[in-house]
C-alpha positions in Angstrom: -16.9 37.3 5.4 -16.1 33.9 6.8 -17.4 31.0 4.8 -18.8 28.4 7.2 -16.8 29.6 10.2 -17.8 26.5 12.1 -18.6 23.0 10.9 -22.4 23.5 11.0 -23.8 23.4 7.4 -26.2 26.1 6.2 -29.0 23.6 6.2 -29.0 23.1 10.0 -28.0 26.7 10.5 -31.4 27.6 8.9 -33.2 25.1 11.0 -31.5 26.0 14.2 -31.6 29.7 13.8 -35.4 29.8 13.2 -35.9 27.4 16.2 -33.2 29.3 18.2 -35.8 30.8 20.4 -36.3 27.3 22.0 -33.3 28.0 24.2 -34.8 30.7 26.4 -38.0 32.7 27.1 -41.4 31.7 26.5 -44.3 33.8 25.0 -47.2 33.2 27.3 -49.3 36.0 25.9 -49.7 34.7 22.3 -49.8 31.0 21.5 -52.5 30.3 18.9 -53.0 26.7 18.4 -52.7 24.8 15.3 -55.5 22.3 14.7 -54.5 18.7 14.3 -56.2 18.4 11.0 -54.1 21.3 9.6 -50.8 19.5 10.3 -48.7 18.8 7.3 -46.0 16.7 8.9 -45.8 13.2 7.5 -44.6 10.4 9.9 -43.7 8.1 7.1 -41.7 10.0 4.5 -42.0 9.0 0.8 -39.2 6.9 -0.6 -36.4 8.8 -2.3 -36.3 8.7 -6.1 -33.6 7.3 -8.1 -31.9 10.8 -8.4 -32.9 13.6 -6.0 -32.4 17.1 -7.3 -32.5 20.4 -5.6 -36.2 21.0 -6.0 -36.9 17.5 -4.7 -34.6 18.3 -1.8 -36.5 21.6 -1.0 -39.8 19.8 -1.2 -38.7 17.1 1.3 -37.1 19.5 3.7 -40.1 21.7 3.9 -42.9 19.0 4.0 -41.2 16.9 6.7 -40.1 19.7 9.0 -42.2 22.7 8.7 -44.7 21.9 11.3 -42.2 21.3 14.0 -40.2 24.4 13.0 -43.4 26.4 13.2 -44.2 25.1 16.7 -40.7 26.0 17.9 -41.0 29.5 16.6 -44.4 30.1 17.8 -44.1 28.7 21.3 -40.9 30.6 22.0 -41.2 33.7 20.0 -40.4 36.1 22.8 -38.6 39.4 23.4 -36.1 37.6 25.6 -35.1 35.1 22.9 -34.9 37.7 20.1 -32.7 39.9 22.4 -30.5 36.9 23.1 -30.0 36.2 19.5 -29.3 39.9 18.8 -26.7 40.1 21.6 -24.9 36.8 20.3 -24.8 38.3 16.8 -23.2 41.7 17.5 -19.8 40.7 16.5 -20.7 38.3 13.8 -20.6 38.2 10.0 -22.8 39.9 7.4 -24.5 36.5 6.9 -25.4 36.5 10.6 -26.8 40.1 10.5 -29.1 39.1 7.6 -30.5 36.2 9.7 -30.9 38.6 12.7 -32.9 40.9 10.5 -35.1 38.0 9.2 -35.8 36.8 12.8 -36.7 40.3 14.2 -38.9 40.9 11.1 -40.7 37.6 12.0 -41.1 38.6 15.6 -42.5 42.0 14.7 -44.8 40.9 12.0 -46.2 38.1 14.3 -47.0 40.5 17.1 -48.3 43.3 15.1 -51.0 41.3 13.0 -53.8 40.9 15.6 -55.1 38.2 13.4 -54.6 34.6 14.7 -55.0 32.9 11.2 -52.7 35.4 9.5 -50.1 34.8 12.2 -50.1 31.1 11.7 -50.1 31.4 7.9 -47.2 33.9 8.1 -45.2 31.5 10.3 -45.6 28.6 8.0 -44.5 30.7 5.0 -41.4 31.9 6.7 -40.5 28.7 8.2 -40.9 27.0 4.8 -38.7 29.6 3.1 -35.9 29.1 5.6 -36.1 25.3 5.2 -36.1 25.7 1.5 -32.9 27.8 1.9 -31.3 25.1 4.1 -32.2 22.4 1.5 -30.5 24.4 -1.3 -27.1 24.6 0.4 -27.4 21.2 1.9 -28.0 19.6 -1.4 -25.0 21.4 -2.8 -22.8 20.4 -0.2 -24.0 16.8 0.1 -23.5 16.5 -3.8 -19.9 17.8 -3.4 -19.3 15.4 -0.5 -20.6 12.4 -2.5 -18.1 13.1 -5.3 -15.1 14.0 -3.2 -15.5 11.2 -0.6 -14.9 8.7 -3.5 -11.9 10.8 -4.6 -10.4 10.8 -1.1 -10.9 7.1 -0.7 -9.0 6.4 -4.0 -6.1 8.7 -2.8 -6.0 7.1 0.7 -5.9 3.6 -0.8 -2.9 4.5 -3.0 -1.0 6.1 -0.1 -1.9 3.2 2.2 -0.2 0.8 -0.3 2.9 3.0 0.0 2.7 2.5 3.9 2.2 -1.3 3.5 5.3 -1.4 1.2 7.4 0.5 3.6 6.2 -1.9 6.6 7.2 -4.9 4.5 10.7 -3.2 3.8 11.0 -2.6 7.6 10.3 -6.1 8.4 12.8 -7.5 5.8 15.5 -5.1 6.8 14.7 -4.7 10.4 14.5 -0.9 9.9 14.1 2.0 7.5 16.6 4.7 6.6 16.0 8.1 8.0 14.7 9.2 4.6 12.2 6.4 4.4 11.1 6.8 8.0 10.4 10.5 7.4 8.6 9.7 4.2 6.3 7.3 6.0 5.5 9.8 8.7 4.7 12.3 6.1 2.3 9.9 4.4 0.6 9.0 7.8 0.2 12.8 8.6 -1.4 13.3 5.1 -3.8 10.3 5.6 -4.8 11.8 9.0 -5.7 15.1 7.2 -7.5 13.2 4.4 -9.5 11.2 7.0 -10.4 14.4 8.9 -11.7 15.8 5.6 -13.7 12.7 4.9 -15.3 12.7 8.2 -16.3 16.4 7.8 -17.8 15.6 4.3 -19.6 12.6 5.6 -21.1 15.0 8.2 -22.6 17.1 5.4 -24.2 13.9 3.9 -25.7 13.0 7.4 -27.0 16.5 7.8 -28.6 16.5 4.4 -30.2 13.0 5.1 -31.5 14.4 8.5 -33.0 17.4 6.7 -34.8 15.7 3.9 -35.6 12.5 5.8 -33.6 10.4 3.4 -33.1 6.7 3.3 -29.7 5.1 3.3 -29.5 4.8 -0.5 -30.2 8.2 -1.8 -28.4 9.5 -4.9 -28.2 13.1 -5.8 -28.4 15.0 -9.0 -26.9 18.3 -9.7 -29.2 21.1 -11.1 -28.3 24.8 -11.0 -30.7 27.6 -10.6 -31.0 29.4 -13.9 -30.8 32.9 -12.2 -27.3 32.1 -10.7 -25.7 33.2 -14.0 -24.7 36.8 -14.6 -26.9 37.9 -11.6 -25.4 41.1 -10.7 -25.3 42.3 -14.4 -29.2 42.1 -14.5 -30.4 43.5 -11.3 -29.7 46.0 -8.6 -30.9 46.3 -5.0 -33.6 48.7 -5.8 -35.3 46.1 -8.1 -35.8 44.0 -5.2 -36.8 46.6 -2.8 -39.4 48.0 -5.1 -41.0 44.5 -5.7 -40.9 43.9 -2.0 -43.3 46.8 -1.4 -45.8 45.2 -3.8 -45.3 41.6 -2.8 -44.2 41.2 0.8 -46.9 40.0 3.2 -45.5 42.3 5.9 -46.0 45.4 3.6 -49.4 44.3 2.6 -50.4 44.1 6.2 -48.9 47.5 6.9 -51.0 48.9 4.0 -54.1 47.2 5.5 -53.3 49.0 8.8 -53.9 52.2 6.8 -50.2 53.2 6.5 -49.1 53.5 2.9 -45.4 53.8 1.9 -43.9 54.0 -1.6 -40.2 53.3 -2.4 -39.0 56.9 -1.8 -40.9 57.1 1.5 -39.2 54.0 2.8 -35.8 55.0 1.4 -36.0 58.5 3.0 -37.1 56.9 6.3 -34.0 54.6 6.3 -31.9 57.7 5.6 -33.4 59.7 8.4 -33.4 56.9 10.9 -30.0 55.5 10.0 -28.0 58.4 8.6 -24.9 56.0 8.0 -26.8 54.4 5.2 -26.5 57.6 3.0 -22.7 57.0 2.9 -23.2 53.3 2.1 -25.7 54.2 -0.7 -23.6 56.8 -2.4 -20.5 54.6 -2.2 -22.2 52.3 -4.4 -22.5 49.1 -2.3 -18.8 48.5 -2.4 -18.4 44.8 -1.2 -14.6 45.1 -1.6 -14.5 47.8 1.2 -14.3 46.3 4.7 -15.5 49.6 6.3 -18.6 49.5 4.1 -19.4 45.9 5.0 -18.8 46.5 8.7 -21.0 49.6 8.7 -23.8 47.7 6.9 -23.5 44.9 9.4 -23.9 47.4 12.3 -26.7 49.2 10.6 -28.5 45.8 10.1 -28.2 44.8 13.7 -29.3 48.2 14.9 -32.3 48.0 12.7 -33.2 44.6 14.1 -32.8 45.9 17.7 -34.9 49.1 17.0 -37.6 47.0 15.4 -37.7 44.6 18.4 -37.7 47.4 20.9 -40.5 49.1 19.1 -42.7 46.0 19.1 -42.0 45.4 22.8 -43.1 49.1 23.5 -46.3 48.5 21.6 -47.1 45.2 23.3 -46.5 46.8 26.8 -48.6 49.9 26.3 -52.1 49.9 27.8 -53.4 53.2 26.6 -55.2 52.5 23.3 -54.4 55.9 21.6 -50.6 55.6 22.5 -50.7 51.9 21.5 -51.9 52.9 18.1 -49.1 55.4 17.6 -46.5 52.9 18.7 -47.9 50.3 16.3 -47.5 52.8 13.5 -43.9 53.5 14.5 -43.2 49.7 14.5 -44.8 49.3 11.1 -42.5 52.0 9.8 -39.5 50.2 11.2 -40.6 46.9 9.8 -40.6 48.4 6.2 -37.1 49.8 6.9 -35.9 46.5 8.1 -37.0 44.8 5.0 -35.1 47.3 2.9 -31.9 46.7 4.9 -32.3 42.8 4.8 -32.5 43.1 1.0 -29.3 45.1 0.8 -27.6 42.8 3.2 -28.4 39.6 1.3 -27.6 41.3 -2.1 -24.1 42.1 -0.8 -23.8 38.5 0.3 -24.4 37.3 -3.1 -21.9 39.9 -4.4 -19.3 38.9 -1.9 -19.8 35.2 -2.9 -19.2 36.1 -6.6 -16.0 37.9 -5.6 -14.7 34.9 -3.5 -15.7 32.5 -6.2 -13.4 34.3 -8.8 -10.6 34.5 -6.3 -10.8 30.9 -5.3 -10.9 29.9 -9.0 -7.4 31.6 -9.4 -6.1 29.6 -6.5 -7.5 26.3 -7.9 -6.1 26.9 -11.3 -2.7 27.8 -9.9 -2.8 24.5 -7.7 -3.8 22.4 -10.7 -1.0 23.8 -12.6 1.5 23.0 -9.9 0.1 19.4 -9.6 0.4 18.9 -13.4 4.0 20.1 -13.4 4.8 17.7 -10.5 3.2 14.7 -12.3 5.6 15.4 -15.3 8.6 14.5 -13.1 10.1 11.2 -14.2 11.0 8.8 -11.3 9.8 11.1 -8.6 11.7 11.1 -5.3 10.0 10.8 -2.0 10.3 14.5 -1.3 8.4 15.2 -4.5 5.9 12.5 -3.9 5.0 14.1 -0.5 4.9 17.5 -2.2 2.5 16.2 -4.8 0.3 14.5 -2.1 0.2 17.7 0.0 -0.8 19.7 -3.0 -3.6 17.3 -3.9 -4.9 17.7 -0.3 -4.6 21.5 -0.5 -6.6 21.4 -3.9 -9.4 19.1 -2.0 -9.6 21.9 0.7 -9.9 24.8 -1.9 -12.6 22.8 -3.8 -14.4 22.3 -0.5 -14.3 26.0 0.1 -15.5 26.6 -3.3 -18.5 24.3 -2.7 -19.3 26.4 0.5 -19.1 29.7 -1.4 -21.5 28.4 -4.1 -23.8 27.1 -1.4 -23.9 30.4 0.4 -24.3 32.3 -2.9 -27.4 30.0 -3.8 -28.7 30.4 -0.4 -28.5 34.1 -0.3 -29.8 34.5 -3.8 -32.9 32.6 -3.3 -33.2 34.6 0.1 -33.5 37.8 -2.1 -36.4 36.4 -4.0 -38.1 35.6 -0.8 -37.2 39.0 0.5 -39.0 40.5 -2.5 -42.1 38.5 -1.6 -41.7 35.9 -4.3 -42.6 32.9 -2.2 -44.6 29.8 -3.3 -45.3 28.4 0.1 -48.6 27.8 1.8 -50.1 25.0 3.8 -52.3 23.9 1.0 -49.4 23.7 -1.4 -47.5 21.5 1.1 -50.2 19.0 1.5 -49.5 17.6 -1.9 -47.0 14.7 -2.5 -43.2 15.4 -2.8 -43.2 15.1 -6.6 -46.1 17.7 -7.2 -44.3 20.1 -4.6 -41.1 19.8 -6.4 -42.6 20.5 -9.8 -44.7 23.4 -8.3 -41.4 24.8 -6.9 -39.6 24.7 -10.2 -42.6 26.2 -12.0 -42.8 28.9 -9.3 -39.1 29.8 -9.3 -39.1 30.1 -13.1 -42.0 32.4 -12.9 -40.2 34.5 -10.1 -37.2 34.8 -12.5 -39.4 36.3 -15.2 -41.1 38.6 -12.8 -37.7 39.9 -11.6 -36.7 40.4 -15.2 -39.8 42.4 -15.6 -38.5 44.9 -13.0 -35.6 45.9 -15.3 -36.6 45.0 -19.0 -40.3 44.7 -19.4 -39.8 41.1 -20.6 -42.8 39.6 -18.6 -45.3 42.0 -20.1 -44.2 41.1 -23.6 -44.3 37.4 -23.2 -47.7 37.4 -21.4 -49.2 38.8 -24.6 -47.8 36.2 -26.8 -48.7 32.6 -27.5 -48.8 30.7 -24.4 -46.3 28.2 -25.9 -43.4 30.6 -25.3 -42.3 28.7 -22.1 -42.8 25.2 -23.3 -39.3 24.7 -24.7 -36.5 23.1 -22.5 -34.3 26.0 -22.8 -36.9 28.9 -22.8 -35.3 30.6 -19.8 -31.8 30.4 -21.0 -33.0 31.9 -24.4 -34.8 34.6 -22.7 -31.7 35.6 -20.6 -29.4 35.5 -23.6 -31.5 38.1 -25.6 -29.9 41.5 -25.9 -31.4 43.9 -23.3 -31.1 47.6 -22.7 -28.3 48.3 -20.3 -29.2 48.7 -16.7 -28.0 51.9 -15.1 -26.4 51.6 -11.8 -28.1 52.9 -8.6 -25.8 56.0 -8.8 -26.9 56.8 -12.3 -30.6 56.0 -12.0 -31.4 57.5 -8.7 -28.8 59.4 -6.9 -27.9 62.3 -9.3 -29.9 65.5 -8.9 -31.9 66.7 -11.9 -34.0 69.8 -12.5 -34.0 73.4 -11.6 -35.7 72.9 -8.2 -32.6 71.2 -6.9 -30.3 73.8 -8.2 -32.2 76.3 -6.0 -31.4 74.4 -2.8 -29.4 76.7 -0.5 -27.7 74.1 1.6 -25.3 71.4 0.5 -24.5 68.7 3.1 -21.1 67.0 2.7 -21.2 64.4 5.5 -22.7 63.4 8.8 -20.3 62.3 11.6 -20.5 60.9 15.1 -17.2 62.5 16.0 -16.8 66.4 15.5 -13.1 66.0 15.2 -13.3 64.1 12.0 -14.9 67.0 10.2 -11.7 69.1 9.8 -9.8 66.4 8.2 -12.8 65.7 5.9 -13.0 69.2 4.8 -9.4 69.5 4.0 -9.6 66.4 1.9 -12.7 67.6 0.0 -11.0 70.9 -0.8 -8.1 69.0 -2.4 -10.4 66.8 -4.4 -12.8 69.6 -5.4 -11.2 73.0 -5.5 -14.5 74.7 -6.2 -15.2 74.2 -2.5 -12.5 76.7 -1.5 -14.8 79.7 -2.1 -17.1 78.5 0.6 -16.9 78.7 4.4 -18.1 75.4 6.1 -20.5 75.4 8.9 -21.1 72.5 11.5 -24.7 71.7 12.4 -25.3 69.5 15.5 -28.3 67.2 15.6 -29.7 64.1 17.4 -30.8 60.9 15.8 -32.7 58.6 18.0 -31.0 60.4 21.1 -27.3 60.1 19.7 -25.5 63.3 18.7 -24.4 63.7 15.0 -22.4 66.5 13.3 -23.1 67.6 9.8 -20.7 69.4 7.6 -22.6 71.9 5.4 -21.9 74.9 3.1 -24.6 77.5 2.4 -25.4 79.9 -0.5 -28.3 82.4 -0.7 -28.7 81.8 -4.4 -28.2 78.1 -4.4 -26.4 76.8 -7.5 -25.0 73.7 -5.9 -26.5 71.0 -8.2 -23.6 70.4 -10.7 -21.0 70.5 -7.9 -23.0 68.0 -5.8 -23.5 65.6 -8.7 -19.7 65.9 -9.4 -19.1 64.9 -5.8 -21.7 61.9 -6.0 -20.1 60.7 -9.3 -16.9 60.4 -7.3 -18.7 58.1 -4.7 -18.7 60.6 -1.9 -21.5 62.1 0.2 -23.5 65.0 -0.8 -27.0 66.0 -0.1 -29.0 69.1 -1.2 -31.6 70.6 1.1 
């Protein structure tokens, strides 16, 4: 995954991506109006406080941008625009795939509601969420820029004094030695790199100021989200997916349409519709495997395309009976897209964790080198340049670290929104910035407890106690530090077969492939890994999934008895289905 593959910050990415449909296509069929008295936008933003934290930043970003953002989305939310976005994202990162899914879900839900007021409320919620996400990463990057620009300026001033001394020496002597001349050029090259970095960091400050409607004298305060610590040790993807079925507005809407789906229903639909996800699931969400990440990205893009096409077919159909069938198909795909959206964002968080730890090693190594160079007594020009370049290299690694942390915070909060934990509505945003900020903090802390309840039952226990349990300053840290039951992995909790009924299954499927030629190699490998398979003769089943051919490798037994072997295969992170 590329971290900020261009110079555009996450804050403006969030704004531009949600408003991306302004570039082409106009939806003339559905343009419900927003009454003037409902508009939240404030022409004269409130002054910034002495210190602006991340909650204040979210409050300002949403309050002062949400109306225009909703208008951009609503006025241009067309099939052409969505397809253009899909086309431009086919070769992009996992992060972009998550955004494409988000956009296709908004497009689908908006056109399936058939309720003008619900459509507008929904757009306000989604626009608010994305602006809040942008504010999280913008605040983090601006905070980093504020600190590092000062550090760069001190370093620049020191090196410019060296250049000035060399200039004086040149004037006195009428020239410099070859070594001194090279030294001066090396300093000037380093100053050029420092200035470029400072300009880029200044751009982050400007983007932040634009997003939150800041004045010229804002000061930022750092505040972490409590749930950032030890996140992957507490939750798994299923926690978020199960909660989404209860909380997501889209899923409630689908239920109101008369289509009821539980967790297993949606999971099975995903496996049927996108057979590649079975391999992804069994392999344990391996973010270190490039093949897994690439397959997940492709599946996410495909799900976004399928959902968009299903909605287009529904909108184009004139026959009422057929239209209802197409609406149900689109509703099912909407549920599946939500599931894949959660997995994609979960893996982005996991990737950021990995990159964070790897980057820490690089930073520690550089700091050690810098410390060793600083110990040199009467340093020569060559070592001075080496030290200067190491300091610039460290600044760039620290900048990369800030980007990683911003992306992690962005995607982590996106997971909570994916699960339906969103505090945003128009009434909430009509308050002043201070009240919105306090409301966000309270809501996010509550979200944390609700997510913990998914895995430990903490929420139910605390609700029955004295209401003073959350009044202390460190209540949430204390809650997180309490010993909890170990959380089983997805593999242990849901993907091993149990019970006599499964042992009676007569067919064991060992893989599904787009290319028939891959099956022979796979079968040979499986027999080496699991000699028990040598007593069976494999069979190839040809099937079609959404019009595309697939080949399944299966073995069969009239008496069944495959359960233990299949579980052994699954325990080794390989494909196996009983049917």
